[in-house]
C-alpha positions in Angstrom: -104.6 73.4 25.9 -106.3 76.3 23.9 -109.3 77.9 25.6 -111.9 80.5 24.9 -113.5 82.9 27.3 -117.1 83.2 28.5 -117.6 86.1 30.8 -120.0 88.5 32.6 -119.6 91.9 34.2 -120.6 91.9 37.9 -121.8 94.7 40.0 -119.3 93.8 42.8 -115.7 94.3 43.7 -113.1 91.9 42.3 -112.3 90.7 45.8 -116.0 89.8 46.5 -116.2 87.8 43.3 -112.8 86.2 44.0 -114.0 85.1 47.5 -116.9 83.2 45.9 -114.8 81.5 43.3 -112.2 80.2 45.7 -114.6 79.0 48.5 -115.2 75.3 47.9 -118.2 75.4 50.3 -119.9 77.9 47.8 -119.2 75.9 44.6 -122.6 74.2 44.9 -124.3 77.6 45.0 -123.1 78.6 41.6 -121.7 75.5 39.9 -124.6 73.8 38.1 -122.6 70.6 37.6 -121.4 70.3 41.3 -123.7 69.0 44.1 -121.0 68.4 46.7 -117.3 69.0 47.4 -114.8 67.3 49.7 -111.3 68.9 50.2 -108.9 69.4 53.0 -109.3 73.1 52.8 -112.3 75.3 52.4 -110.3 77.9 50.3 -108.4 76.7 47.3 -104.6 77.1 46.7 -102.2 75.7 44.2 -101.9 71.9 44.6 -105.1 71.5 46.6 -106.8 68.2 45.9 -110.2 67.0 46.6 -113.4 65.5 45.1 -116.5 66.9 43.5 -119.8 65.1 43.2 -121.5 65.9 39.9 -125.2 66.2 39.2 -124.9 62.7 37.7 -123.9 61.3 41.1 -120.2 60.7 40.2 -117.4 61.6 42.6 -114.5 62.9 40.6 -111.0 63.9 41.9 -109.8 67.4 41.3 -106.5 69.3 41.6 -105.9 73.0 41.5 -103.0 73.3 39.0 -102.6 77.0 38.7 -103.4 79.7 41.2 -102.7 83.5 41.1 -104.2 84.9 44.3 -106.9 87.4 43.5 -106.7 86.9 39.8 -106.9 83.4 38.3 -107.1 79.7 39.1 -107.5 76.5 37.0 -107.9 72.9 37.7 -107.9 69.3 36.4 -110.9 67.2 37.1 -110.6 63.4 36.8 -107.1 64.0 35.4 -108.3 66.2 32.5 -107.9 69.9 31.9 -111.1 71.7 33.1 -112.2 75.3 33.2 -110.0 78.2 34.3 -111.6 81.0 36.5 -110.5 84.6 36.3 -111.5 87.9 37.9 -110.7 91.2 36.2 -111.2 94.4 38.3 -113.1 97.2 36.5 -113.6 99.7 39.3 -114.5 99.7 43.0 -117.8 98.0 42.5 -117.4 96.4 39.1 -115.5 93.4 37.8 -115.5 90.9 35.0 -115.7 87.2 36.0 -114.3 84.9 33.3 -114.5 81.2 32.7 -111.7 79.9 30.4 -113.2 76.9 28.6 -111.0 74.3 26.8 -112.0 74.0 23.2 -112.7 70.3 23.4 -115.3 71.2 26.1 -117.0 73.9 24.1 -120.5 72.8 24.9 -119.7 73.3 28.6 -119.7 77.0 28.0 -123.5 76.9 28.4 -123.0 75.5 31.9 -120.5 78.3 32.6 -123.0 80.9 31.4 -125.5 79.6 34.0 -122.8 79.7 36.6 -122.1 83.3 35.8 -125.8 84.2 36.2 -125.7 82.5 39.6 -122.6 84.3 40.7 -124.1 87.6 39.7 -127.2 86.8 41.9 -124.9 85.9 44.8 -123.1 89.1 44.5 -126.2 91.3 44.1 
């Protein structure tokens, strides 16, 4: 599915940003739409399945469908393509964190922008 990027440059290493993105226990700290996560592993990998509880109180199943360690991951939520997550190194203490938003979910880019602000605060 075609996507577009929404991104922010972070004052942290790519590995620090990546660690936050793949840690399911930290998703509630930066993901505005997620209030709880259940999965068999704290850290994601290809094929990992679990459930996220949304701010609306719904529990939705997820599956990690693509995973390039240290670089990029994407998932399906409730069986539908959802955001991709990417980290691009820009130096020892600088990286770009990117959300790949499917075009049919374009309004969700606003939620992703808030998530990027939260990630920047966590990395500060």
